[in-house]
N, C-alpha and C positions, 0 to 999 in steps of 0.2 A: 657709409654704404659697405655693402658684404665685398665689393672689390678692393676696396683700398685697404678695410681689416683684414684681407688674404696677404696685399701687400704689405703691409706691415709685419704680420707674423711671418713672413716669408723671409725676412731680414731682421726680424727679433734676435735671432742667433749671433747676428753679430754683435751685439752689444755685452753677450754673456761672452763671446771670444776675448773682445776688449776688455773686458773687466777681467778674465783670467789672465790674460798675459801682461796688465798693471800689479795684480797681485804678485804674479810668479817676477815680476821684474822687483817689485818692492822686497821678496822672499829672497831673491837672487841679492840683492845690494844687503842685506842685514845679514847675511850669510859671507860676504864679501866681508863688512864692516866690522862683525861682530868682536874678533880679537882687538881688534884697535877700540871700541866702546867703552870697554873699563877704563883705560888711558886715558881717552879725549873726556869722559865725565870728571876724572882727578883735574885735568886742566880746566874745564869749565868752572868747577869748584874753587879755583884760586882765580879766577876772571878778574882783570884789574878793570873796576866799575869806572876808572876816568877816560880810559880809553872808550871804553864803549859806550859811554856819552857822547864821545866825539863823533862815534861811530856813527849813533842817532843822528845828531847833530848836522855830520858832511850828508847824510841822506838827506834832511829836508831842505838843507841848502844846493842838493841836486836838485830835486823836485820844483823848489823854488826857481832855479835857473830853468827850467823847462817852461814852466809859467811865464817866465819875461820873454823866453823864447817864443811862445806864442805869441803874447801880449805885442811883441814888436813886429812880427810877421802880418797881424792884423790892423796894425798901426801902419804899415804899407800899402795894407787893402783898404786904410779911410776908416777903418773901423777902432774907435779908443774903447780900452776895456781896462778896469781897476785890475791892479795886481791881485787882490784877494780874490776875486769871481777866478779869475786865470788860474791861478794856482788851487782851489776851490776845483775846478773842474777836471785840473790835472790829475788830482789825489782820487776823485770820482771813478775817472775813466780809467785809472792804472788799477784800482782795485779790481773793477770789471775783467780788464785783460787779463789779471794774474789768477782770478776765483772762477769765471763763470766757463763752462764748455764754449768754443769758440768767443774767447772774451774779446780777442781784437774785433771782432764784427760788432758788439756791441759797443766796444769802449770810443770805437771810432763812429759810430752812428750817433752816440749820445753827445760827443763832442762835437758832431757837426751840428746837431740840433742846437745844442748852446750857443755855438758862435752864430746862428740864424738869430735867435733870440736877442744876442747883441746888435744884430743889424746888419752883419756881413750877408753878402746877396751871395747865389751859390754857388758861383765861381770863386770869389773870394774865399768862402768857408772851404771849399776843397783844394782851393789851392794851399791855403796855411796847413790843412794835413799832410797835403804829398810834400810841401818844403818841409815841414817839420820832420819827416820821415826819411825824404833822401841827406838832409844836413845830418840826422842823427846816424846816417848808414854809413856817408862817406865819415863822419869822425870816429865811429867805430871802427872801419878800415885803418884808418890813419895810426890808429892808437897799437890795433894787433902790428901794424909794422913799425912801430915805434917800440915795441915792447923785442920783437925779432931783432932789430938793431940793436938794443941795447945788452940784447944777451950774445952778440956776435956772430948771429945768423947773417949769411948772405942776403940781401934783400934788393929785390930787382930795381933798378930805377925806374924803369919802364913803369911800375906798377904803382910806386910812391908818384910818380910824374902824372899818370893817369886821374890817379885818387886827388889829388889837388885840381887839373884841370877839370875835372868833372864840375867840382865844387862853383870852380871861377868861371866855367862855362854857363854853368846853369844859372848864376847870377846875371851873367852877362845878356844869355837868352831872353829870362824875364825880363829885363831891363829893355831891352829893345823889341819885343812883343809890346809893352806896355808903351813906350815910346813912337812904336810905328803901325797903330792898328789898320791903316789903309794898306800898309805892305800886306800885313796877313789876309786881309778881305781879299785882295787881285788873286793871293795865291788859292783863297777856299774857292774863290767866283770860278780859276783855272780846274780845279781837283773836279767840284761838285759839276762842271759844266762836262767834264769828260764821263762821270759816273754816271749823270741823268741821261746823255747821249746812248750809255750802254742800255740802260733800264728803259729807255724810250717815254721818257718824262721829260717836262719841259726844261728849259736851262736853267732857269732862276730858282728852282724849286731848293729849298732848304737854305737859300740864303738870309731868310730872314731872320732863322735860328741864329745864325752864323751872328748878323749884324747885332742881336739881342746880347751873345755871348762876349764879343768885342768890348761892347756897352759897357757891361759889367766889368770886362778887363781893365777898360780903362782906368778904373779906382785903383789898380793894383799900381804902385809907384814905389819900385825898390830901389831907393837910391843909396846914394856912398853909403852915408850913416845909418839907414838901417840895414843896409847888407853886411857892414863891420859888426853893428850891434847884434845882429842876430846868430853872426858865428861865434862871436864873445859870449852870448847867453846859452850858445849849445856847449861852449867849452866848459862852463861854468858846470851845466846840468852833468856833464862828461868826468868831469875832474871830481864833483864831490862823491858821485857813486864809485870812484876808483879808491879814494880817499877813505871813502866805508870801507871798502873792503881791505886795503889798506890796514885801517886802524880796528878791526876785526881781527888780522892777523895779530896785533900788539897787544889788543886786550886778552889773547890767551897765551901770552908770553913768547911770540913765536916773532924773529927777525927776517923776514922774507926780503928777497931780492925785489927791486924797484922792477925790475924786467920783465920778473915772473909774476908779480901782482898784475902789470898788464896785460900779459898773455894769458894769464888765468882770467882776468874781467871781460876780454875780447872774445874767449872761447866760452864762457858760459852766458853772454848777451848771445853769441852766435848759437847757441844749440836753444837758447829761449826761443826764437822765432819756431822752432819746430811745434808745429800744433797737435803734439800728441798728448800733452796732458796742459792743466791749468797751472800757468807759469813755471812751464817748464819742470815740474814736480820730477825729481828722481834724476832727471836727464842732467841738469843745470847742476845740481848736488853732486852727483858723481863726475861730473865734467869740471867741477872747482875743486874736490879734492885731489883728482890725479893729476891736474895741470899746477895747482897749490905744491904738491909733493914733488912734481919731477923739474918745473922751471924756477919755481921759487925757492926751492931746496929747504924745506921746511919738512920736519916730521909728519907720519901719517894720523898720529894722534892730534896734533896741532892742525893740520890741515883740516881733519875731520869737525873739530870743535871751532874753528875760524870759519870754515863754511856754514857750521850751523849757526853762529851769531849772524854773520852775513844778511843770511837768508831769512833769520828770523827777523830783522830790521829792517829790510830792503823789500822784502815779500811780504812776512806773518804781519810785522808793525803797519807797512803803508796801508796792506787791505783792510784792517781794523779801521783804519784813521780815514780811509776813503769810503768805506761804506758807512761809518757815523756822519761825515760830511754829506754825504749824498742824502741819508736820512734825515737829516736838520735842513739840508739847502735845496735838495733838485725832486724830492718824492714826488712834492704836490705837481710838479710839473708835468707829470705821467698823467697827471688825471685830466690835465690841458692840453695834452699833445693834438686831440682832434680838432678841436677849436683853434687851437694854434696854426695845425697844417693850414685849414681853409682860410682862415684870415690871410696870412703868408702868401697863399696862391693867388688871393683876390688882390693884394696890395702890388704883387707883382706884375699882373694882367694889365692892371691900370695904368703902372708904371711903364709897360711893352706899349698900350694905345697911345700914351702918350708920347712917346721916344718914336712911334711910327709918324703921329701927326705934324711933327717938329718940322721944318723946311729943310 
């Protein structure tokens, strides 16, 4: 349509501006790093292959731990899935997240669809994604606080307490909602009653949807065992990734301080969440180099080389493996999406009718 074409043409210049800004950023980083690149190259030519192998192994352990976390949370929702399938989805979704523009959106949609294929209802599939993200976020905050404490910086006990309380409170809230769905229904009926009165609608409008959602949520039983195991596998995921960064430093002959590695890791992961470039390209690299140099007390040339090794393993290698996994295991699913969506919609409608007909 002419109007749509004009609208796209009007904002086309934004793409050129964004591209020019990225090129300028790359040039600026090159100019900043150029004096150190020669020394860094010499460091890389003397890389310790044993530590490099350990770096790759640690990253594999990290992603396997995240697969276990996903598997454990789905188990709490009544969905049993094999570890291989779970890890395969982790690799493929990670590849999407770090290489595609707006990769987190594609990654989340892909994981949601695959968990639905495993039998998770919409509430359980969404709950698993949300819980994984929250647990990972709280863990990252604790890592940053731990690094600050090790380096001797004053850490507010309030912030540390809030991080721990948030994790514990989240588990308790989920368990309460699962065990007391009727209390949630009473609260929802009270809220909907006021909203419907304000909108001049019948008082019961929307309650059918609430009951269906609660019926799906009842399948989530996050017991003590599932909660402890989920926290444990989340720790394996983070510790493996931290070890990957530490081994990358040792692979280039550096001897970093543990506190500096923790701070560099937390800072790099935090910057990676900024949706300005796939995988936090340039931003994460610059952050890792700066924090490894200052907080981990290693030379600039070694910091550049260590960041290069770590990113090659955790970014490039994982992306390559992830896309290979996607091509072999999941590409065929994309041609079945429409049929799958229709079938799932029909099945959920049948289940909802059966639930309503129950006395």
